LOLOBA-587457 format. One record per residue (C-alpha): x, y, z; residue number from 1. Coordinates in pm, 1 decimal, decimal comma, padded with zeros to 6 digits. Example, Ala and Ser with C-alpha at 12.3 -4.5 7.8 and 13.67 -1.06 7.14 Angstrom:
2
<r><x>01230,0</x><y>-00450,0</y><z>00780,0</z><nr>1</nr></r>
<r><x>01367,0</x><y>-00106,0</y><z>00714,0</z><nr>2</nr></r>
***
This chain:
160
<r><x>-00970,6</x><y>01529,3</y><z>00078,0</z><nr>1</nr></r>
<r><x>-00616,0</x><y>01495,1</y><z>00179,4</z><nr>2</nr></r>
<r><x>-00567,5</x><y>01501,8</y><z>00630,6</z><nr>3</nr></r>
<r><x>-00264,5</x><y>01695,8</y><z>00750,0</z><nr>4</nr></r>
<r><x>-00160,8</x><y>01693,7</y><z>01105,2</z><nr>5</nr></r>
<r><x>00094,7</x><y>01973,8</y><z>01293,7</z><nr>6</nr></r>
<r><x>00107,8</x><y>02064,2</y><z>01646,4</z><nr>7</nr></r>
<r><x>-00171,0</x><y>01867,4</y><z>01724,0</z><nr>8</nr></r>
<r><x>-00389,1</x><y>02092,8</y><z>01467,9</z><nr>9</nr></r>
<r><x>-00557,1</x><y>01902,2</y><z>01156,2</z><nr>10</nr></r>
<r><x>-00593,9</x><y>01997,2</y><z>00849,0</z><nr>11</nr></r>
<r><x>-00813,3</x><y>01926,9</y><z>00529,3</z><nr>12</nr></r>
<r><x>-00671,7</x><y>02016,2</y><z>00147,2</z><nr>13</nr></r>
<r><x>-00959,5</x><y>02034,2</y><z>-00109,2</z><nr>14</nr></r>
<r><x>-00906,6</x><y>02111,1</y><z>-00461,0</z><nr>15</nr></r>
<r><x>-01147,6</x><y>02371,0</y><z>-00579,1</z><nr>16</nr></r>
<r><x>-01130,3</x><y>02556,3</y><z>-00880,5</z><nr>17</nr></r>
<r><x>-00769,0</x><y>02449,4</y><z>-00967,4</z><nr>18</nr></r>
<r><x>-00667,5</x><y>02591,4</y><z>-00625,2</z><nr>19</nr></r>
<r><x>-00579,4</x><y>02399,1</y><z>-00333,2</z><nr>20</nr></r>
<r><x>-00758,4</x><y>02498,8</y><z>-00016,8</z><nr>21</nr></r>
<r><x>-00614,0</x><y>02428,2</y><z>00293,6</z><nr>22</nr></r>
<r><x>-00796,4</x><y>02508,1</y><z>00625,4</z><nr>23</nr></r>
<r><x>-00736,0</x><y>02410,5</y><z>00995,4</z><nr>24</nr></r>
<r><x>-01024,3</x><y>02170,9</y><z>01123,2</z><nr>25</nr></r>
<r><x>-01159,4</x><y>02126,1</y><z>01453,8</z><nr>26</nr></r>
<r><x>-01158,7</x><y>02519,4</y><z>01557,4</z><nr>27</nr></r>
<r><x>-01387,6</x><y>02739,9</y><z>01638,0</z><nr>28</nr></r>
<r><x>-01246,5</x><y>02984,7</y><z>01379,8</z><nr>29</nr></r>
<r><x>-01323,3</x><y>02963,1</y><z>01021,0</z><nr>30</nr></r>
<r><x>-00912,1</x><y>02942,8</y><z>00874,6</z><nr>31</nr></r>
<r><x>-00757,2</x><y>02844,5</y><z>00482,4</z><nr>32</nr></r>
<r><x>-00516,7</x><y>02925,8</y><z>00290,4</z><nr>33</nr></r>
<r><x>-00437,2</x><y>02853,1</y><z>-00113,8</z><nr>34</nr></r>
<r><x>-00188,1</x><y>02671,7</y><z>-00309,2</z><nr>35</nr></r>
<r><x>-00126,7</x><y>02627,3</y><z>-00600,2</z><nr>36</nr></r>
<r><x>00162,4</x><y>02333,2</y><z>-00590,2</z><nr>37</nr></r>
<r><x>00111,6</x><y>01990,3</y><z>-00388,4</z><nr>38</nr></r>
<r><x>00433,7</x><y>01976,7</y><z>-00260,3</z><nr>39</nr></r>
<r><x>00388,4</x><y>02257,9</y><z>-00080,2</z><nr>40</nr></r>
<r><x>00091,6</x><y>02197,0</y><z>00077,4</z><nr>41</nr></r>
<r><x>00231,3</x><y>02073,5</y><z>00396,3</z><nr>42</nr></r>
<r><x>00427,4</x><y>02394,7</y><z>00474,3</z><nr>43</nr></r>
<r><x>00192,3</x><y>02588,9</y><z>00411,0</z><nr>44</nr></r>
<r><x>-00032,6</x><y>02401,7</y><z>00641,7</z><nr>45</nr></r>
<r><x>00237,8</x><y>02431,0</y><z>00936,7</z><nr>46</nr></r>
<r><x>00271,5</x><y>02829,8</y><z>00807,3</z><nr>47</nr></r>
<r><x>-00088,2</x><y>02822,3</y><z>00812,5</z><nr>48</nr></r>
<r><x>-00152,4</x><y>02706,4</y><z>01199,9</z><nr>49</nr></r>
<r><x>00184,5</x><y>02924,6</y><z>01324,6</z><nr>50</nr></r>
<r><x>00007,4</x><y>03249,6</y><z>01210,5</z><nr>51</nr></r>
<r><x>-00339,6</x><y>03151,8</y><z>01365,6</z><nr>52</nr></r>
<r><x>-00151,0</x><y>03059,1</y><z>01697,1</z><nr>53</nr></r>
<r><x>00053,3</x><y>03359,3</y><z>01655,1</z><nr>54</nr></r>
<r><x>-00222,3</x><y>03600,3</y><z>01549,7</z><nr>55</nr></r>
<r><x>-00396,5</x><y>03512,3</y><z>01836,0</z><nr>56</nr></r>
<r><x>-00113,6</x><y>03559,3</y><z>02059,2</z><nr>57</nr></r>
<r><x>-00114,8</x><y>03907,7</y><z>01891,2</z><nr>58</nr></r>
<r><x>-00504,2</x><y>03982,5</y><z>01995,8</z><nr>59</nr></r>
<r><x>-00509,8</x><y>03832,8</y><z>02314,5</z><nr>60</nr></r>
<r><x>-00711,8</x><y>03566,2</y><z>02268,2</z><nr>61</nr></r>
<r><x>-00641,1</x><y>03191,0</y><z>02345,5</z><nr>62</nr></r>
<r><x>-00615,9</x><y>02988,2</y><z>02034,7</z><nr>63</nr></r>
<r><x>-00912,3</x><y>02717,7</y><z>01998,9</z><nr>64</nr></r>
<r><x>-00750,8</x><y>02356,3</y><z>02091,2</z><nr>65</nr></r>
<r><x>-00870,6</x><y>02134,6</y><z>01881,8</z><nr>66</nr></r>
<r><x>-00986,4</x><y>01890,6</y><z>02145,7</z><nr>67</nr></r>
<r><x>-01142,5</x><y>01962,9</y><z>02496,4</z><nr>68</nr></r>
<r><x>-01198,5</x><y>01612,8</y><z>02583,9</z><nr>69</nr></r>
<r><x>-01548,3</x><y>01577,5</y><z>02594,4</z><nr>70</nr></r>
<r><x>-01815,5</x><y>01585,9</y><z>02315,3</z><nr>71</nr></r>
<r><x>-02205,0</x><y>01462,9</y><z>02327,0</z><nr>72</nr></r>
<r><x>-02301,2</x><y>01148,8</y><z>02113,0</z><nr>73</nr></r>
<r><x>-02686,9</x><y>01074,5</y><z>02026,6</z><nr>74</nr></r>
<r><x>-02774,0</x><y>00698,8</y><z>02067,8</z><nr>75</nr></r>
<r><x>-03038,0</x><y>00482,8</y><z>02019,6</z><nr>76</nr></r>
<r><x>-03174,1</x><y>00470,1</y><z>02414,9</z><nr>77</nr></r>
<r><x>-03126,3</x><y>00019,3</y><z>02351,1</z><nr>78</nr></r>
<r><x>-02764,1</x><y>00117,4</y><z>02327,8</z><nr>79</nr></r>
<r><x>-02770,6</x><y>00372,0</y><z>02572,8</z><nr>80</nr></r>
<r><x>-02879,6</x><y>00104,4</y><z>02820,9</z><nr>81</nr></r>
<r><x>-02663,1</x><y>-00135,5</y><z>02734,9</z><nr>82</nr></r>
<r><x>-02332,7</x><y>00077,5</y><z>02770,1</z><nr>83</nr></r>
<r><x>-02453,9</x><y>00138,0</y><z>03116,2</z><nr>84</nr></r>
<r><x>-02538,8</x><y>-00218,9</y><z>03254,4</z><nr>85</nr></r>
<r><x>-02144,5</x><y>-00297,4</y><z>03082,3</z><nr>86</nr></r>
<r><x>-02002,4</x><y>-00004,0</y><z>03216,8</z><nr>87</nr></r>
<r><x>-02137,3</x><y>-00099,9</y><z>03577,4</z><nr>88</nr></r>
<r><x>-02084,5</x><y>-00417,7</y><z>03549,4</z><nr>89</nr></r>
<r><x>-01722,0</x><y>-00398,6</y><z>03440,9</z><nr>90</nr></r>
<r><x>-01679,9</x><y>-00170,5</y><z>03746,8</z><nr>91</nr></r>
<r><x>-01631,3</x><y>00139,1</y><z>03579,8</z><nr>92</nr></r>
<r><x>-01821,5</x><y>00438,4</y><z>03504,2</z><nr>93</nr></r>
<r><x>-01987,7</x><y>00496,7</y><z>03194,0</z><nr>94</nr></r>
<r><x>-01724,7</x><y>00767,6</y><z>03089,8</z><nr>95</nr></r>
<r><x>-01439,1</x><y>00572,2</y><z>03173,8</z><nr>96</nr></r>
<r><x>-01618,0</x><y>00232,1</y><z>02995,1</z><nr>97</nr></r>
<r><x>-01676,7</x><y>00501,3</y><z>02675,3</z><nr>98</nr></r>
<r><x>-01314,5</x><y>00590,9</y><z>02661,0</z><nr>99</nr></r>
<r><x>-01188,6</x><y>00268,8</y><z>02734,3</z><nr>100</nr></r>
<r><x>-01422,1</x><y>00119,8</y><z>02368,9</z><nr>101</nr></r>
<r><x>-01289,7</x><y>00404,4</y><z>02192,4</z><nr>102</nr></r>
<r><x>-00953,8</x><y>00366,6</y><z>02261,7</z><nr>103</nr></r>
<r><x>-00967,2</x><y>-00020,2</y><z>02159,2</z><nr>104</nr></r>
<r><x>-01167,4</x><y>00103,8</y><z>01868,0</z><nr>105</nr></r>
<r><x>-00909,3</x><y>00332,3</y><z>01736,8</z><nr>106</nr></r>
<r><x>-00616,1</x><y>00089,9</y><z>01846,0</z><nr>107</nr></r>
<r><x>-00777,9</x><y>-00169,8</y><z>01635,6</z><nr>108</nr></r>
<r><x>-00820,9</x><y>00087,2</y><z>01325,3</z><nr>109</nr></r>
<r><x>-00417,4</x><y>00157,8</y><z>01265,8</z><nr>110</nr></r>
<r><x>-00342,7</x><y>-00178,9</y><z>01337,1</z><nr>111</nr></r>
<r><x>-00603,5</x><y>-00252,9</y><z>01017,8</z><nr>112</nr></r>
<r><x>-00439,5</x><y>00059,2</y><z>00835,0</z><nr>113</nr></r>
<r><x>-00073,6</x><y>-00105,4</y><z>00906,6</z><nr>114</nr></r>
<r><x>-00211,4</x><y>-00414,7</y><z>00801,1</z><nr>115</nr></r>
<r><x>-00308,7</x><y>-00292,1</y><z>00463,6</z><nr>116</nr></r>
<r><x>00021,2</x><y>-00072,7</y><z>00447,9</z><nr>117</nr></r>
<r><x>00256,8</x><y>-00241,7</y><z>00191,2</z><nr>118</nr></r>
<r><x>00548,6</x><y>-00142,3</y><z>00316,3</z><nr>119</nr></r>
<r><x>00450,9</x><y>-00321,1</y><z>00615,8</z><nr>120</nr></r>
<r><x>00308,5</x><y>-00634,4</y><z>00476,1</z><nr>121</nr></r>
<r><x>00676,2</x><y>-00735,6</y><z>00313,6</z><nr>122</nr></r>
<r><x>00870,7</x><y>-00586,0</y><z>00588,0</z><nr>123</nr></r>
<r><x>00621,7</x><y>-00905,7</y><z>00779,9</z><nr>124</nr></r>
<r><x>00618,3</x><y>-01110,6</y><z>00484,3</z><nr>125</nr></r>
<r><x>00966,8</x><y>-01044,9</y><z>00415,1</z><nr>126</nr></r>
<r><x>01114,7</x><y>-01434,8</y><z>00281,2</z><nr>127</nr></r>
<r><x>01478,0</x><y>-01347,8</y><z>00174,9</z><nr>128</nr></r>
<r><x>01621,8</x><y>-01476,9</y><z>00559,6</z><nr>129</nr></r>
<r><x>01709,1</x><y>-01863,7</y><z>00473,7</z><nr>130</nr></r>
<r><x>01564,4</x><y>-02119,1</y><z>00689,1</z><nr>131</nr></r>
<r><x>01677,3</x><y>-02394,6</y><z>00841,5</z><nr>132</nr></r>
<r><x>01345,9</x><y>-02546,3</y><z>00875,8</z><nr>133</nr></r>
<r><x>01189,1</x><y>-02754,1</y><z>00634,1</z><nr>134</nr></r>
<r><x>00797,2</x><y>-02793,1</y><z>00602,3</z><nr>135</nr></r>
<r><x>00655,4</x><y>-02507,9</y><z>00762,8</z><nr>136</nr></r>
<r><x>00837,1</x><y>-02256,9</y><z>00951,6</z><nr>137</nr></r>
<r><x>00695,8</x><y>-01998,9</y><z>01188,0</z><nr>138</nr></r>
<r><x>00863,7</x><y>-01694,1</y><z>01353,9</z><nr>139</nr></r>
<r><x>00778,7</x><y>-01369,5</y><z>01549,7</z><nr>140</nr></r>
<r><x>00903,7</x><y>-01064,1</y><z>01381,7</z><nr>141</nr></r>
<r><x>00947,1</x><y>-00737,1</y><z>01536,2</z><nr>142</nr></r>
<r><x>00909,9</x><y>-00462,0</y><z>01300,1</z><nr>143</nr></r>
<r><x>00888,6</x><y>-00070,6</y><z>01317,7</z><nr>144</nr></r>
<r><x>00640,6</x><y>00108,2</y><z>01068,0</z><nr>145</nr></r>
<r><x>00548,2</x><y>00454,1</y><z>01117,8</z><nr>146</nr></r>
<r><x>00788,0</x><y>00460,3</y><z>01427,0</z><nr>147</nr></r>
<r><x>00559,4</x><y>00161,0</y><z>01605,1</z><nr>148</nr></r>
<r><x>00715,8</x><y>-00107,6</y><z>01681,8</z><nr>149</nr></r>
<r><x>00467,5</x><y>-00431,5</y><z>01614,7</z><nr>150</nr></r>
<r><x>00515,2</x><y>-00785,2</y><z>01697,9</z><nr>151</nr></r>
<r><x>00345,8</x><y>-01021,6</y><z>01445,5</z><nr>152</nr></r>
<r><x>00380,9</x><y>-01382,5</y><z>01375,8</z><nr>153</nr></r>
<r><x>00475,2</x><y>-01535,2</y><z>01007,0</z><nr>154</nr></r>
<r><x>00415,1</x><y>-01871,6</y><z>00938,3</z><nr>155</nr></r>
<r><x>00513,1</x><y>-02003,4</y><z>00599,1</z><nr>156</nr></r>
<r><x>00549,1</x><y>-02341,7</y><z>00397,4</z><nr>157</nr></r>
<r><x>00934,2</x><y>-02396,8</y><z>00335,6</z><nr>158</nr></r>
<r><x>00996,7</x><y>-02685,7</y><z>00008,7</z><nr>159</nr></r>
<r><x>01292,2</x><y>-02882,5</y><z>00053,9</z><nr>160</nr></r>
***
């Protein structure tokens, strides 16, 4: 399954009976379209979202917002207790503590995705620049991947 994004909406593409099925995710309505060409999927998704919003306006209906900022999570009682205790120890509400923990996990996942990106790694370990040092050399490099600047330190052995 391939995921798409446009105007704060997320979509999914699945292959069904020789056709690419495109669906808007995380809304109350079931909105889909089809495509026979993989190159046109993003454009078809954008048209689908725009059409969904326009149809809602024409029907005097508020378009579903993909995320409202709240959701229910079922967790084990011992985890619930541990979260409540950690939140109080941190001087935070449980909601704030959980939001912080989730934000940190999302940031970690994004960073891990960057590290697995071949172009990111090529920029990070680009050794085409000459070095004035012998033996070991390290430097901090500022690189940009997907418009997100990242500071990274690289170290390598340089042989004379």
